[in-house]
C-alpha positions in Angstrom: -39.4 -38.3 -60.6 -39.8 -34.3 -60.9 -41.9 -33.3 -63.5 -39.3 -31.7 -66.1 -40.7 -29.1 -68.4 -38.4 -27.2 -71.0 -40.0 -24.1 -72.6 -37.8 -24.5 -76.1 -37.7 -23.2 -79.8 -36.7 -25.0 -83.1 -33.2 -23.4 -83.8 -32.6 -22.9 -80.1 -29.2 -24.9 -80.0 -29.0 -24.4 -76.5 -32.9 -25.5 -75.6 -31.7 -28.2 -78.0 -29.0 -29.7 -76.1 -30.8 -29.6 -72.3 -32.9 -32.1 -74.4 -30.1 -33.8 -75.7 -28.9 -34.5 -72.5 -32.2 -35.5 -70.9 -32.3 -38.0 -73.1 -29.5 -39.5 -73.0 -29.5 -39.3 -69.0 -32.7 -41.3 -69.3 -35.3 -38.2 -67.9 -38.4 -37.3 -69.2 -39.6 -34.5 -69.8 -42.3 -32.0 -71.0 -41.0 -29.9 -74.1 -42.7 -26.6 -75.0 -42.4 -25.0 -78.1 -42.7 -21.4 -77.4 -43.2 -20.1 -80.7 -46.2 -22.8 -82.0 -48.0 -22.4 -78.7 -47.9 -18.3 -77.7 -50.2 -19.0 -74.8 -46.6 -21.3 -73.6 -45.0 -18.7 -74.7 -47.1 -15.7 -72.4 -47.7 -18.4 -69.0 -43.5 -17.9 -69.4 -43.6 -14.7 -69.3 -46.5 -13.7 -66.6 -45.1 -17.1 -64.6 -41.6 -17.2 -64.7 -40.0 -13.4 -65.6 -38.0 -14.9 -68.5 -38.9 -14.1 -72.1 -36.0 -16.2 -73.8 -35.3 -19.7 -74.4 -34.2 -22.5 -72.6 -36.5 -21.9 -70.1 -36.0 -25.6 -67.6 -38.7 -26.2 -65.0 -37.1 -29.2 -63.1 -39.7 -29.7 -59.5 -40.4 -26.1 -58.2 -36.9 -24.9 -59.4 -36.2 -23.0 -63.0 -33.5 -22.2 -64.8 -32.0 -20.2 -68.0 -30.1 -21.6 -70.8 -28.1 -25.4 -69.7 -25.8 -25.3 -67.5 -24.8 -28.9 -66.5 -24.2 -28.9 -62.9 -27.3 -27.3 -62.4 -29.4 -29.8 -64.8 -27.6 -32.4 -61.9 -27.9 -30.7 -58.9 -31.6 -29.4 -59.7 -32.6 -33.3 -60.5 -31.0 -34.5 -57.7 -32.0 -31.9 -55.0 -35.5 -32.5 -53.0 -39.0 -30.4 -53.2 
């Protein structure tokens, strides 16, 4: 199973949609609350160059926002 990280904020609607979608599919992930964890926010910006949430990292693929076809594609893709 691919490692999945979600950089999120509690009040972000798309963050909650991504997590709900993965929960529905029974897919486990690491939820990283960038509002509580300043180091995680810095990592997200430095590593991925992204300043908005959600940032979804599936294996070595990165996406921003909630996009079901892209999530499914990344989950099915081989690293």
